[in-house]
Backbone as CSV, one residue per row, in Angstrom:
resi,resn,N_x,N_y,N_z,CA_x,CA_y,CA_z,C_x,C_y,C_z
1,MET,282.396,29.064,184.508,281.110,29.624,184.119,280.215,28.493,183.582
2,ALA,278.971,28.465,184.029,278.039,27.430,183.591,277.728,27.603,182.112
3,GLY,277.542,26.479,181.424,277.219,26.529,180.016,275.732,26.697,179.776
4,THR,275.367,26.739,178.515,273.967,26.826,178.131,273.677,25.783,177.058
5,ALA,272.421,25.430,176.961,271.984,24.409,176.010,270.793,24.938,175.220
6,ALA,270.462,24.217,174.167,269.369,24.647,173.290,268.010,24.457,173.953
7,ARG,267.124,25.357,173.644,265.710,25.243,174.018,264.896,25.033,172.743
8,TYR,263.963,24.094,172.780,262.978,23.909,171.724,261.634,24.338,172.278
9,LEU,261.075,25.374,171.678,259.805,25.929,172.130,258.717,25.534,171.144
10,TYR,257.729,24.786,171.642,256.609,24.316,170.824,255.405,25.207,171.141
11,LEU,255.051,26.067,170.212,253.951,27.002,170.412,252.683,26.434,169.781
12,VAL,251.623,26.391,170.566,250.365,25.783,170.141,249.234,26.784,170.358
13,ARG,248.480,27.040,169.299,247.229,27.755,169.508,246.192,26.750,169.998
14,HIS,245.398,27.153,170.980,244.376,26.272,171.544,243.467,25.688,170.457
15,GLY,242.816,24.595,170.771,241.859,24.008,169.846,240.636,24.871,169.660
16,GLU,239.818,24.499,168.689,238.604,25.275,168.405,237.743,25.395,169.657
17,ALA,237.253,26.601,169.914,236.451,26.865,171.107,234.961,26.788,170.798
18,LEU,234.168,26.610,171.845,232.722,26.742,171.741,232.373,28.177,171.362
19,PRO,231.175,28.412,170.833,230.810,29.782,170.442,230.939,30.810,171.565
20,ASP,230.665,30.404,172.811,230.782,31.351,173.927,232.174,31.351,174.546
21,GLU,233.102,30.601,173.970,234.503,30.531,174.400,234.663,30.016,175.828
22,SER,233.672,29.258,176.321,233.753,28.726,177.674,234.621,27.479,177.763
23,GLY,235.043,26.959,176.641,235.872,25.771,176.591,236.005,25.304,175.160
24,LEU,236.469,24.085,174.993,236.676,23.545,173.654,235.401,22.925,173.098
25,SER,235.230,23.054,171.787,234.205,22.300,171.079,234.677,20.849,170.939
26,GLU,233.800,19.985,170.434,234.209,18.611,170.182,235.334,18.567,169.144
27,VAL,235.249,19.431,168.127,236.336,19.529,167.149,237.635,19.931,167.848
28,GLY,237.558,20.913,168.739,238.743,21.361,169.456,239.362,20.267,170.305
29,ARG,238.536,19.452,170.919,239.050,18.346,171.726,239.763,17.315,170.843
30,ARG,239.197,17.025,169.711,239.848,16.099,168.786,241.171,16.670,168.285
31,GLN,241.181,17.954,167.956,242.415,18.595,167.500,243.513,18.484,168.561
32,ALA,243.162,18.776,169.805,244.153,18.759,170.874,244.702,17.355,171.107
33,ALA,243.821,16.352,171.075,244.267,14.977,171.292,245.220,14.533,170.185
34,LEU,244.921,14.908,168.950,245.793,14.528,167.837,247.146,15.232,167.920
35,LEU,247.152,16.470,168.366,248.430,17.163,168.539,249.233,16.515,169.658
36,GLY,248.554,16.125,170.743,249.253,15.420,171.813,249.880,14.135,171.322
37,ARG,249.162,13.418,170.466,249.701,12.179,169.905,250.936,12.467,169.054
38,ARG,250.896,13.576,168.314,252.062,13.928,167.493,253.287,14.226,168.357
39,LEU,253.077,14.877,169.499,254.193,15.290,170.344,254.661,14.188,171.286
40,ALA,253.975,13.060,171.297,254.244,12.021,172.292,255.687,11.521,172.259
41,GLY,256.338,11.551,171.128,257.705,11.047,171.047,258.773,12.058,171.392
42,ARG,258.378,13.287,171.698,259.360,14.327,171.982,259.673,14.379,173.478
43,PRO,260.898,14.756,173.864,261.280,14.773,175.284,260.799,16.045,175.995
44,ILE,259.509,16.233,176.028,258.935,17.480,176.556,258.808,17.386,178.077
45,SER,259.333,18.407,178.754,259.340,18.399,180.214,258.266,19.277,180.831
46,ALA,257.703,20.208,180.068,256.711,21.119,180.631,255.704,21.533,179.571
47,VAL,254.462,21.682,180.003,253.397,22.243,179.175,252.853,23.452,179.916
48,HIS,253.119,24.635,179.403,252.617,25.874,179.977,251.339,26.268,179.234
49,HIS,250.407,26.878,179.919,249.188,27.316,179.234,248.646,28.584,179.869
50,GLY,247.907,29.333,179.076,247.244,30.525,179.578,246.081,30.168,180.492
51,PRO,245.525,31.170,181.195,244.501,30.899,182.199,243.104,30.617,181.654
52,LEU,242.824,30.924,180.392,241.477,30.728,179.869,241.191,29.255,179.626
53,ALA,239.897,28.907,179.711,239.513,27.490,179.670,239.943,26.811,178.382
54,ARG,239.833,27.497,177.254,240.164,26.832,175.992,241.636,26.464,175.908
55,ALA,242.505,27.275,176.515,243.924,26.944,176.552,244.209,25.855,177.590
56,ALA,243.600,25.963,178.759,243.824,24.969,179.810,243.351,23.590,179.370
57,GLN,242.193,23.515,178.722,241.692,22.225,178.273,242.561,21.637,177.169
58,THR,243.011,22.472,176.257,243.926,21.999,175.215,245.195,21.440,175.841
59,ALA,245.758,22.156,176.798,246.980,21.692,177.466,246.764,20.356,178.155
60,GLY,245.619,20.201,178.817,245.351,18.946,179.506,245.260,17.769,178.561
61,LEU,244.620,17.968,177.420,244.493,16.886,176.443,245.839,16.542,175.810
62,ILE,246.652,17.541,175.546,247.996,17.291,175.031,248.825,16.533,176.067
63,ALA,248.741,16.970,177.319,249.571,16.393,178.379,249.234,14.932,178.657
64,GLU,248.045,14.479,178.293,247.721,13.061,178.455,248.680,12.166,177.684
65,HIS,249.314,12.714,176.651,250.258,11.957,175.838,251.707,12.219,176.254
66,LEU,251.906,13.033,177.281,253.259,13.433,177.707,253.405,13.177,179.200
67,PRO,253.524,11.930,179.618,253.495,11.612,181.050,254.628,12.232,181.860
68,ALA,255.731,12.589,181.216,256.859,13.170,181.947,256.751,14.690,182.093
69,ALA,255.758,15.294,181.472,255.665,16.759,181.463,254.862,17.282,182.649
70,THR,255.331,18.388,183.193,254.592,19.129,184.215,253.702,20.149,183.523
71,VAL,252.447,20.267,183.979,251.498,21.213,183.386,251.381,22.414,184.316
72,ARG,251.563,23.608,183.744,251.566,24.818,184.561,250.738,25.915,183.893
73,ALA,249.877,26.560,184.658,249.168,27.750,184.184,250.076,28.964,184.341
74,CYS,249.971,29.903,183.395,250.875,31.057,183.387,250.161,32.240,182.739
75,ASP,250.050,33.356,183.458,249.389,34.535,182.899,250.081,35.035,181.639
76,ALA,251.406,34.885,181.567,252.150,35.379,180.401,251.798,34.612,179.139
77,ALA,251.193,33.430,179.270,250.752,32.652,178.106,249.295,32.933,177.753
78,GLY,248.739,34.005,178.282,247.322,34.301,178.098,247.007,35.006,176.791
79,ASP,245.774,35.489,176.716,245.248,36.136,175.510,245.265,37.644,175.718
80,TYR,246.174,38.332,175.064,246.305,39.777,175.232,246.987,40.359,174.004
81,VAL,246.848,41.667,173.856,247.538,42.392,172.779,248.943,42.739,173.279
82,PRO,249.993,42.224,172.642,251.337,42.428,173.184,251.930,43.797,172.919
83,TYR,251.438,44.456,171.877,252.042,45.737,171.495,251.075,46.468,170.572
84,VAL,250.878,47.751,170.853,250.011,48.582,170.016,250.873,49.627,169.317
85,PRO,251.037,49.512,168.019,251.894,50.466,167.296,251.179,51.785,167.032
86,GLY,251.960,52.809,166.821,251.424,54.060,166.315,251.316,54.015,164.799
87,ARG,250.506,54.893,164.247,250.312,54.902,162.794,251.629,55.047,162.040
88,ALA,252.545,55.866,162.562,253.797,56.130,161.846,254.667,54.884,161.714
89,GLU,254.457,53.872,162.579,255.240,52.634,162.494,254.762,51.700,161.402
90,LEU,253.533,51.891,160.941,252.886,50.922,160.067,253.074,51.277,158.597
91,PRO,253.057,50.281,157.715,253.095,50.581,156.277,251.885,51.421,155.891
92,ALA,252.097,52.436,155.082,251.018,53.368,154.742,249.836,52.669,154.100
93,ASP,250.099,51.633,153.300,249.004,50.999,152.562,248.153,50.061,153.415
94,SER,248.619,49.708,154.623,247.833,48.822,155.487,247.563,49.397,156.869
95,ALA,247.989,50.632,157.126,247.833,51.217,158.465,246.370,51.296,158.884
96,ASP,245.493,51.754,157.993,244.079,51.880,158.357,243.486,50.534,158.738
97,LEU,243.766,49.505,157.948,243.243,48.164,158.221,243.741,47.647,159.564
98,LEU,245.026,47.779,159.830,245.593,47.257,161.066,245.086,48.010,162.284
99,LEU,244.955,49.313,162.171,244.459,50.100,163.300,242.980,49.816,163.569
100,ARG,242.199,49.558,162.517,240.802,49.157,162.732,240.732,47.813,163.458
101,PHE,241.600,46.894,163.062,241.640,45.597,163.736,241.968,45.772,165.214
102,LEU,242.975,46.560,165.515,243.363,46.762,166.909,242.267,47.450,167.713
103,SER,241.511,48.307,167.075,240.434,49.006,167.796,239.340,48.046,168.252
104,ARG,239.260,46.869,167.605,238.261,45.867,167.987,238.817,44.838,168.966
105,SER,240.091,44.935,169.305,240.736,43.872,170.082,240.883,44.176,171.568
106,GLU,240.409,45.308,172.013,240.411,45.671,173.422,241.784,45.458,174.072
107,PRO,242.795,46.224,173.663,244.115,46.059,174.274,244.064,46.254,175.790
108,GLN,244.728,45.366,176.529,244.798,45.497,177.974,246.037,46.298,178.357
109,GLU,245.920,47.043,179.424,247.052,47.839,179.888,248.238,46.950,180.235
110,SER,247.958,45.724,180.706,249.021,44.813,181.122,249.662,44.065,179.964
111,GLY,249.131,44.192,178.732,249.621,43.410,177.616,251.112,43.507,177.376
112,PRO,251.680,44.708,177.240,253.124,44.795,176.987,253.976,44.170,178.090
113,GLU,253.553,44.300,179.346,254.317,43.697,180.437,254.221,42.168,180.386
114,LEU,253.038,41.642,180.095,252.898,40.191,179.963,253.725,39.673,178.790
115,ALA,253.775,40.445,177.696,254.602,40.042,176.551,256.077,40.016,176.936
116,ARG,256.512,40.983,177.726,257.907,40.990,178.190,258.178,39.758,179.046
117,GLN,257.226,39.426,179.929,257.390,38.240,180.780,257.448,36.968,179.947
118,ALA,256.635,36.900,178.888,256.641,35.714,178.027,257.998,35.539,177.355
119,VAL,258.559,36.620,176.846,259.882,36.544,176.220,260.920,36.072,177.238
120,ALA,260.854,36.617,178.455,261.821,36.235,179.487,261.670,34.769,179.892
121,ALA,260.431,34.294,179.953,260.184,32.937,180.454,260.406,31.857,179.413
122,PHE,260.105,32.156,178.142,259.998,31.085,177.153,261.045,31.103,176.046
123,THR,261.865,32.129,175.963,262.793,32.220,174.836,264.242,32.154,175.293
124,GLY,265.126,31.874,174.341,266.563,31.853,174.590,267.059,30.484,175.034
125,PRO,268.371,30.268,174.915,268.976,29.037,175.428,268.743,28.901,176.938
126,VAL,268.965,27.704,177.464,268.703,27.439,178.878,270.011,27.127,179.605
127,PRO,270.068,27.388,180.904,271.283,27.070,181.663,271.543,25.570,181.700
128,GLY,272.819,25.206,181.759,273.183,23.811,181.883,273.592,23.189,180.568
129,ASP,273.665,21.862,180.539,274.127,21.166,179.341,273.080,20.236,178.756
130,GLU,271.824,20.349,179.196,270.755,19.515,178.668,269.752,20.358,177.900
131,GLU,269.415,19.916,176.689,268.374,20.589,175.921,267.060,20.583,176.701
132,ARG,266.268,21.623,176.472,264.943,21.692,177.090,263.888,21.771,175.995
133,HIS,262.826,20.995,176.144,261.702,20.986,175.220,260.450,21.371,175.998
134,GLU,259.815,22.483,175.626,258.658,23.000,176.347,257.534,23.335,175.372
135,VAL,256.320,23.063,175.795,255.125,23.445,175.038,254.496,24.653,175.713
136,VAL,254.057,25.614,174.916,253.244,26.731,175.417,251.934,26.722,174.639
137,VAL,250.846,26.435,175.338,249.514,26.466,174.732,248.937,27.847,175.001
138,THR,248.698,28.591,173.932,248.367,29.998,174.089,247.388,30.425,173.004
139,HIS,247.512,31.664,172.576,246.550,32.270,171.662,247.301,32.890,170.483
140,ASN,246.548,33.265,169.490,247.131,33.717,168.232,248.106,34.881,168.417
141,PHE,247.725,35.859,169.227,248.546,37.068,169.337,249.930,36.766,169.914
142,LEU,249.991,35.946,170.975,251.295,35.683,171.588,252.188,34.864,170.663
143,ILE,251.611,33.914,169.933,252.442,33.173,168.984,253.046,34.139,167.965
144,GLY,252.233,35.036,167.429,252.747,36.032,166.501,253.854,36.874,167.116
145,TRP,253.679,37.249,168.382,254.679,38.079,169.059,256.000,37.326,169.216
146,LEU,255.942,36.054,169.589,257.173,35.297,169.792,257.858,34.954,168.474
147,VAL,257.097,34.724,167.415,257.710,34.534,166.096,258.382,35.829,165.651
148,ARG,257.693,36.952,165.824,258.282,38.256,165.485,259.569,38.482,166.250
149,HIS,259.544,38.147,167.546,260.726,38.323,168.377,261.879,37.463,167.874
150,ALA,261.582,36.207,167.511,262.626,35.307,167.024,263.278,35.831,165.751
151,LEU,262.508,36.503,164.913,263.015,37.024,163.651,263.580,38.439,163.782
152,ASP,263.527,38.997,164.987,264.001,40.362,165.232,263.336,41.349,164.280
153,ALA,262.044,41.139,164.033,261.262,42.021,163.172,260.765,43.220,163.981
154,PRO,260.312,44.290,163.323,259.794,45.450,164.052,258.663,45.044,164.996
155,PRO,258.480,45.739,166.107,257.478,45.330,167.098,256.066,45.185,166.545
156,TRP,255.693,46.015,165.564,254.326,45.938,165.053,254.076,44.670,164.251
157,ARG,255.137,43.936,163.873,254.979,42.876,162.877,254.379,41.592,163.428
158,TRP,254.021,41.576,164.723,253.213,40.450,165.200,251.856,40.431,164.492
159,LEU,251.424,41.585,164.054,250.168,41.676,163.304,250.315,40.967,161.963
160,GLY,249.339,40.179,161.611,249.355,39.455,160.346,250.005,38.089,160.413
161,LEU,250.597,37.734,161.572,251.148,36.385,161.751,250.085,35.544,162.438
162,ASN,249.275,34.872,161.653,248.085,34.196,162.179,248.267,32.684,162.187
163,HIS,247.560,32.019,163.107,247.755,30.600,163.347,246.407,29.920,163.541
164,ALA,246.268,28.750,162.936,245.030,27.986,163.040,244.939,27.300,164.402
165,ASN,243.735,26.899,164.767,243.549,26.155,166.013,244.357,24.865,165.987
166,ALA,245.026,24.583,167.106,245.835,23.373,167.294,246.977,23.263,166.298
167,SER,247.395,24.384,165.732,248.578,24.377,164.868,249.836,24.334,165.727
168,LEU,250.933,23.957,165.102,252.204,23.819,165.803,253.246,24.718,165.160
169,THR,253.885,25.526,165.986,255.023,26.349,165.581,256.172,26.004,166.516
170,VAL,257.349,25.742,165.970,258.497,25.347,166.795,259.660,26.286,166.511
171,ILE,260.251,26.804,167.590,261.420,27.681,167.486,262.556,27.063,168.294
172,ARG,263.734,27.012,167.694,264.933,26.503,168.375,265.819,27.674,168.767
173,TYR,266.213,27.692,170.038,267.120,28.705,170.555,268.413,27.996,170.960
174,ALA,269.455,28.161,170.175,270.726,27.483,170.442,271.780,28.505,170.852
175,PRO,272.691,28.131,171.750,273.746,29.056,172.166,274.570,29.540,170.972
176,GLY,274.802,30.831,170.926,275.661,31.402,169.901,275.049,31.479,168.520
177,ARG,273.743,31.211,168.401,273.071,31.264,167.105,271.805,32.103,167.223
178,PRO,271.368,32.699,166.118,270.077,33.384,166.159,268.955,32.361,166.307
179,PRO,267.820,32.758,166.861,266.690,31.836,166.959,266.295,31.309,165.581
180,SER,265.881,30.040,165.543,265.554,29.379,164.273,264.126,28.843,164.311
181,PRO,263.175,29.512,163.646,261.846,28.906,163.496,261.954,27.661,162.617
182,LEU,261.549,26.518,163.145,261.660,25.255,162.422,260.390,24.937,161.643
183,VAL,259.249,25.170,162.242,257.968,25.023,161.545,257.053,26.160,161.992
184,LEU,256.118,26.528,161.133,255.192,27.616,161.426,253.779,27.206,161.020
185,ASN,252.841,27.279,161.958,251.426,27.013,161.681,251.248,25.642,161.007
186,ASP,251.973,24.654,161.508,251.945,23.319,160.899,250.703,22.557,161.368
187,LEU,249.995,21.948,160.415,248.755,21.222,160.693,248.836,19.766,160.246
188,GLY,250.049,19.258,160.064,250.227,17.927,159.523,249.651,16.819,160.381
189,HIS,249.395,17.081,161.663,248.835,16.074,162.572,247.319,15.974,162.473
190,LEU,246.695,16.884,161.733,245.235,16.926,161.661,244.738,16.429,160.305
191,PRO,243.634,15.671,160.291,243.015,15.334,159.009,242.406,16.587,158.384
192,GLU,242.140,16.528,157.109,241.686,17.704,156.368,240.496,18.385,157.017
193,GLU,239.548,17.603,157.526,238.315,18.201,158.060,238.525,18.943,159.382
194,LEU,239.681,18.769,160.002,239.962,19.461,161.268,240.952,20.608,161.103
195,ARG,241.372,20.870,159.874,242.368,21.920,159.651,241.722,23.285,159.414
196,TRP,242.505,24.334,159.718,242.184,25.713,159.362,240.983,26.280,160.103
197,THR,240.566,25.664,161.210,239.585,26.356,162.048,240.305,27.517,162.730
198,GLY,239.570,28.571,162.992,240.177,29.780,163.516,240.578,30.766,162.444
199,PHE,240.393,30.407,161.165,240.647,31.284,160.032,239.358,31.529,159.272
200,PRO,239.235,32.656,158.586,238.077,32.848,157.704,238.024,31.782,156.624
201,THR,236.830,31.476,156.173,236.643,30.506,155.100,237.464,30.901,153.876
202,GLY,238.144,29.921,153.286,238.915,30.170,152.075,240.377,30.444,152.303
203,TYR,240.812,30.552,153.581,242.228,30.830,153.851,243.093,29.582,153.793
204,GLY,242.520,28.411,153.955,243.302,27.201,154.006,243.984,26.885,152.685
205,VAL,245.153,26.262,152.782,245.898,25.898,151.577,246.278,24.419,151.646
């Protein structure tokens, strides 16, 4: 029987976008380049990204520092609502707030299926005896969904797991072990003036 090896999944929220979301702002481009520089020493073989311009451009700038990596567009890495909970699933004291948020997010009918595809494509140990290191450049909702999945939390708990632009979250999937989030929403590669974009003012720490 073939063995399995560890997967290191590097989850990246795209850099800051232009106001019309047609691509990256100058800040977003700087964020992406600095993240690429941070990842340059890692043995990354693939950079997956969602189909929207802000994710594709972020992936391209990161990949400039990863000459051995293949860059691939993937619908499962896109921007969608992965799961819409019912009121009974939510904590009573925050159900109204969360449901109001979801009502503004235009859930797509394909969201749950794309979330299932993302879990199948990007999580778990890999076949063979060589570790795999992969980057997924995506959006806030999918990062929250994959962190929730790694922690085996209730399906609704992707809500409230928020990530800044060009932040780094890394999850290790090793054979015979539960998934291990190694870092979450890490901004150590960015100078202070480039941190915490994508969050309301005052959220940065």
